[in-house]
N, C-alpha and C positions, 0 to 999 in steps of 0.2 A: 532623721525623725525625732531624735532626741531634742532638737531645737524646738520642735513643735510642743512637745510635752513640757519643755521648760517655760513655756509662757504661762504656766499654770499658777501664778500668783493669785493670792486671795484678792477679790475685789473689796473695795471699802464698804463698810457698813456706816451710813451717815444719818444721823439723827436730824429730823427736820421740825423744828418747833413752829407750830402754828402756820402751815403751809398752805392752807385752803382759803377760800373766799371769805369764810367766817370760822370762828373757833369751833372745833368739834372735840368730843371727849375721848380722844385716842392718843396714844404716843406713837407716832409714825417714824419708821426707820426706813431708808432705801438702801437696798443692795445693789451697788452700783456696777453691775455687770456690763454697763455701757462703757466702762473704762479698761475692759479686759484686753483689748487689742484696737488699734486704730481703725481697722477695716473689717475685722471679723470679731465683732463685738458681741456682748449679750449672750443669749441662749444659743445664738448660732455658733459661737466660738465653743461653747460647752458640748454641743451636739455633734460637732465636727471632731473634737478632741480625739476620741478613741477611734472614730471611724477612719482618720487619717493615719493613725498609727497601725490600724489593721490593714489598710490598703497598702502601706509600705511593707509590712510584714509579708504579705502575700505576693509582693513583688509587682504590684501594678504601678504603672506610670501615668495612667490617665483616670480621671474622675469624670463620670457622667451623672448628671441630675436633671430634675424637672422643675419647672415653674412658671409663673406668669411674668408679664413684662415689667412688673414692678416688685418682684420677689426679693425680699431681704436674704432668703437662702441663697438664691442664685449669686447675688452680690457677694455673699460671704465665701461661697465656694470658689468664685473666680479669684477673689482676693487671696484666698489660702493657697490655691493652686499656684499662683505667680510666686508667692513668697516661699512656699515649701517644695517647689520643684515638681509638681504635677502638671500635665496637660489636663485641660477642662473641657467639657462639652456640655452646653445646656440645651434641653429639649424644651421649646418654649410654645405655651399655649397660644394659639392664634397665628394667622398667616402673616408673612412678613410684609406688612404695609407700612406706610409712612407714619401713621399715628402709633405704631407699636415701637418705634424707635425712642424709647424713654430714656432718661438719665441713668436708670438702672442698667439697662441693656448696653448703652453707650460705655458704661464703666466696665461691664463685664467684657466686652470686646477689647477695651484697652488693656485689660489684664491678660489678654490672649485666649480668652474662651471662644470656642466655636459655637455658633448659635444654629441650632436646627428647629425650624419652625414647622408645627403640625397643626391640623385643624382642631377645633374644639371637640369634635366627635372623637378623633383619635386620642386626644389628651384625656378624655374621660375613660377610655379603655386602655390606660397605660400596661395594665397587667396581661393584655391580650397576648397570646403566644406568638401570632404572627406579627404583630408590631414589634414586640421585643426581639424577634428573629431578624426582622428588617433592620433594627438598631444595631444588632451584633454584626450583621453583614456589611452594613454601612460603616461602622466605626472600629470594628475588631474587638479587642480585649480591654475592658475597663472594669473599675470599681463602681458598682451601682449604688447611688445614694438616692433614697426616696424624696418624693416632693415634700419640702419642709424639713427634710433631714431627720425625721423621727423614726428611730429604730431601737433595737436592744441596746446598741452601743451609745447611741444618743441619749437614752434614759440613764445609762451608767453615768455619763458626763453631768446631766443635770441633778442627779442624785447627790452629788458632792456639795450642792449649795447649802443644804441644812447643816452639814458638819462644819462648814466654814463659819455659818452664821453663829452656830453654838459655842464656837471659840472666840467670837468676836463680841459677844453680848453677855451681860453679867447675870442674866436670869432667862429662864425659858420664856420666849415670846408666847403670847396667846394665839396669833394668827400668822401664817405666812401667806402671802397673796401674790398671784402671778396672773399675767394674761394668758389667754388660751387660744391657740390656732389650731395646730395639729395634735396639741395635747402632750407632746414630749417633755416639755418643762414640768407640767402639772403631774405627770406620771413619775418622774423623778423625785419630785418633792414628796409625793404620797409614799413613795417607796422607802425614804429615808426619815420620815417624820417620827419622833418619838411619842410615846403616849402622852397625851395632855396638849399637843400641840395641833391646832386645827389648820388644815391646808384649804385654801378658798381660791377657786379660779373665777376669772372674768372673761367670758367669751367675746372675741372680736367679731364672731360670725353670726349672722342672722340664721335662726334655724339650727342652732348647736344640737347634735344628737350625742347624748352621753354614751360612754362605754359601759354597757351592762355587765361586763365581766369583772368590774371592780368599783368599789364605792367611790363616788365622786361628789364634791360640793362645788358646783359651778353656778355662777350667777349669769343669767342670760338676758337681762334687761338693759344692758349697757353696751350694746353693740353700735348704736347710733346710725342705724340703717344698713349695717352689714360690713363685710370685710372692705377695708380701705375707704369707706364711707365716713363722712363727718357731718357736723352741723355747726352753725354759728355759736350755739351755746357751747359746744366742745371747744372750739378754737378760742373763745373768751376765757374758758376755764384754764387752757393751757398758757394763755398769755399772762393770766394772773398768778398761776402757779409758778411759771418761770420767773416772773418779777419778785415774787416773795422768796424764792429758794435759791435763785441762781443755777438751778439745774434744767438743761434743755430736755425735753421729751417729745415724742412724735404722737400723731393722732390716729395711728393704726392699731397699736397695741398698748403701750404703757400709760398713755393718757386716759384711755377708757377705764383701765384698771383703776387708776388714782381717782378718777371722777366716781367710779362705783364705791370705792372705799369711802370717799367724802360723803356720798349721798346716803350709804347705809349708816355711817356714823350719826348722820343728822336723824336718821329714823330710829336711832337706839338699837340698831342691830347688835353692835358690840357692847359688852358691859362697860361701864364707866372706867376710864384710864387703862383700857386694854392696850398691851403693846402689840403693834402690828407692824410687821416686816413686809415690805413690797419690794418685788424683784424688778429692777429696771432692765428689760430685756434687750436694750439697745435699738438697733434699727434706724438710727437717726438719719441715714441716708435717704429714708422715705418721709422725712419731715416736710410738711407742706410749706410752699413758698408763701402762702397766705399769712402764715404766722409772722413773717418778717415785714409785712406791708405796713 
């Protein structure tokens, strides 16, 4: 497991001059967590970092987790299991039909992940005791990773982002921005943000429900129809951004955040010349084929 923890090099902090469709009055930096690992990239690597160390410490040889047919988390767990010596099991939302054989699931199978398909009703009740007992009887002993990978150990991993940034930048940024799915990256950033640094999340989910147990600043107007949904406007934005910066992004998480930053800057949400650091959370395996047409 030391090999896994040794992957923890800092990701680059890249300044992007004039990256948007038109100039806006912010200084944008991109934290390149997409470069942390070839297949376990971005926030998925950070969320798994201490979970895999804990699984090894407890003597587990198998990881079991949950997700949909396009889940970045499933993709990352399958890849991490293959590379670091764990068997992996994916509990997949939706019956095993032809249209569910996505590139994500094909990759997971190729890494050796065993896929177990359940109905959507069963998936909505993952914590049900009978359902969990059935999984234990079927698969034996395993280390249980939640859907999306967010738990206390995952937050410990994402909390390391801001200390890295503060070592890489010459003055305190005004904002740290991240995409929001299950909220693990946002929680880690909020946990480690010093006074004076604002943390701003951008929900990729339609109908985002804030965690009332802690203060959150989440923009909910940039989901473009909901999780994994997109629009021609967002795809055009991605193409222009990639042409101007040379940085690949995907339409599920990072692009929605960057579009939100761009739109808020146009609306004078940020003070002029604010220093904004955006987290590239990886997930390029889910990048739409339409972007290369």
